[in-house]
C-alpha positions in Angstrom: -42.1 -110.0 15.9 -43.1 -107.3 14.0 -42.6 -103.6 15.3 -44.3 -100.5 14.5 -40.8 -99.0 13.6 -40.5 -101.3 11.0 -43.0 -99.1 8.2 -40.9 -96.1 8.8 -37.9 -98.1 7.8 -39.4 -99.3 4.8 -40.3 -95.4 3.9 -36.8 -94.6 5.0 -35.6 -97.1 2.4 -38.0 -95.8 -0.3 -37.4 -92.3 0.2 -35.6 -90.2 -2.3 -34.3 -87.6 0.1 -32.8 -90.5 2.3 -30.5 -89.6 4.9 -28.0 -92.2 6.3 -30.0 -92.9 9.8 -28.8 -93.6 13.8 -31.2 -95.6 15.6 -30.9 -94.7 19.1 -32.6 -96.1 22.5 -32.2 -98.1 25.5 -30.2 -101.8 26.2 -32.5 -104.2 25.4 -35.1 -103.0 23.3 -34.8 -104.6 19.8 -33.0 -102.4 17.9 -30.4 -105.0 16.6 -33.1 -107.8 16.2 -35.2 -104.9 13.6 -32.3 -103.9 11.8 -31.0 -107.4 11.1 -34.5 -108.3 10.3 -34.8 -105.3 8.0 -31.2 -105.8 6.3 -32.4 -109.7 5.4 -36.0 -109.2 4.6 -35.4 -105.6 2.6 -32.2 -106.3 1.1 -29.9 -108.6 -1.3 -27.2 -108.0 0.5 -27.1 -106.9 3.8 -23.8 -106.1 6.1 -23.6 -106.2 9.6 -20.6 -104.5 11.8 -20.5 -104.6 15.3 -17.6 -102.4 16.5 -18.1 -103.3 20.4 -17.0 -107.3 19.3 -14.7 -106.4 16.7 -12.8 -103.4 17.2 -10.6 -104.4 14.6 -13.6 -102.7 12.1 -12.8 -99.1 14.1 -9.4 -99.1 11.5 -11.7 -99.0 8.3 -13.0 -95.5 9.7 -9.5 -93.5 10.0 -11.0 -92.1 6.8 -14.0 -90.1 5.7 -14.0 -90.8 2.3 -16.7 -93.2 1.4 -15.5 -95.1 -1.1 -12.0 -96.0 0.7 -14.5 -96.9 3.6 -16.5 -99.2 1.4 -13.3 -100.7 -0.2 -12.5 -101.4 3.7 -15.6 -103.2 4.3 -15.7 -105.6 1.3 -12.2 -106.5 2.2 -12.7 -107.4 5.9 -16.2 -109.1 5.1 -15.2 -110.5 1.7 -18.7 -109.4 0.6 -19.9 -107.0 -2.2 -21.9 -103.6 -1.4 -23.7 -102.1 -4.3 -25.8 -99.2 -3.3 -29.2 -99.4 -3.6 -29.2 -103.3 -3.1 -27.1 -103.2 0.0 -27.4 -102.1 3.6 -24.8 -101.1 5.5 -25.3 -101.8 9.5 -23.1 -100.1 12.0 -23.9 -101.7 15.4 -22.5 -100.3 18.4 -21.4 -96.9 16.7 -20.6 -95.3 20.1 -17.6 -97.4 20.1 -16.1 -96.0 16.7 -17.2 -92.0 17.3 -15.4 -91.2 13.4 -17.7 -93.6 12.0 -20.8 -91.6 13.2 -18.9 -88.7 11.2 -18.3 -90.3 8.5 -22.3 -90.5 8.1 -22.4 -87.2 6.7 -20.1 -88.1 3.7 -21.9 -91.0 2.9 -25.1 -89.0 2.3 -22.5 -86.2 0.6 -20.8 -88.5 -1.8 -22.6 -91.9 -1.4 -26.6 -91.1 -1.1 -27.3 -94.3 -2.8 -25.7 -96.7 0.0 -28.7 -97.6 2.7 -26.7 -96.6 5.9 -27.7 -97.4 9.2 -25.9 -97.0 13.0 -27.1 -98.1 15.9 -25.6 -98.1 19.7 -27.5 -98.0 22.8 -25.1 -96.1 24.8 -25.0 -93.1 21.7 -25.7 -91.0 24.1 -22.5 -90.6 25.3 -20.9 -90.2 22.5 -23.1 -87.8 21.5 -22.9 -85.9 24.5 -18.8 -85.9 24.3 -17.7 -82.0 24.6 -14.8 -82.9 21.8 -17.5 -84.6 19.3 -18.4 -83.3 16.1 -21.6 -84.4 15.3 -22.9 -83.9 11.5 -25.7 -81.8 11.7 -28.2 -82.1 8.7 -26.7 -85.0 7.1 -28.5 -87.7 9.7 -31.8 -89.0 10.2 -32.4 -90.3 13.9 -35.0 -92.6 15.1 -35.6 -93.8 18.2 -36.8 -97.2 19.5 -38.5 -97.3 22.6 -39.2 -100.9 24.7 -41.9 -103.1 23.3 -45.9 -101.1 23.2 -48.9 -102.7 24.2 -49.6 -103.0 20.9 -46.5 -104.6 19.2 -47.5 -106.7 22.5 -50.4 -107.8 21.3 -49.6 -107.6 17.8 -46.9 -110.5 19.2 -49.7 -112.8 20.4 -51.4 -113.2 17.1 -53.9 -110.4 18.8 -54.0 -107.5 15.9 -57.6 -107.5 16.0 -58.0 -106.5 19.3 -55.1 -104.0 18.8 -57.2 -102.4 16.2 -60.4 -102.6 18.2 -58.9 -101.0 21.6 -57.7 -98.4 19.2 -61.4 -96.8 18.9 -61.9 -95.3 21.6 -66.0 -94.8 20.7 -66.6 -99.1 20.7 -65.1 -99.1 24.2 -67.9 -97.3 25.3 -69.8 -100.7 25.2 -66.7 -103.2 25.6 -68.0 -106.3 26.5 -67.1 -107.6 29.5 -65.2 -111.0 28.5 -63.1 -108.8 26.5 -63.1 -107.1 28.8 -61.4 -109.6 31.2 -59.4 -110.9 28.4 -57.6 -107.6 27.7 -56.7 -107.3 31.6 -55.3 -110.4 31.7 -52.8 -109.0 28.6 -52.3 -106.3 30.9 -50.9 -108.2 33.6 -48.2 -110.8 31.0 -47.2 -107.6 29.4 
């Protein structure tokens, strides 16, 4: 299923002034799903670290030196990391505040490596009084629950989605399309 945020991820990937990306959002909105799809579709290498499921990954971030972090990730995962061709996804990153801090150093010292962090309880880590946020070195995105437009796309109704976005067409909206749209609204 395609989400509207996917195009933003593509633009982020292709940007010359890319910052590590931190995706925020409520639980079960599809953060892990969309980043995994993006990683598998758009990169030669995709490395996924989940701090909630694998607490041993926290040991990797006892340093903030990106070269050392990457070296340890390669040893843990037995997978190569090639800047420009690899997406490194740090899921449930709020479980390892040191990983959030390290994003600053990835921006400064390894800008060609694509790094995304995500977590549904991230807001709590960011509001902690002893947490030092790397301001200006991270780009943020917020993933909202599935929109009605995305719902229509998932049903194969992309043309209907485009049609209802043009408000001038809604003045003489056919009754049968109105009924069809009402049924979709009920399902949504």
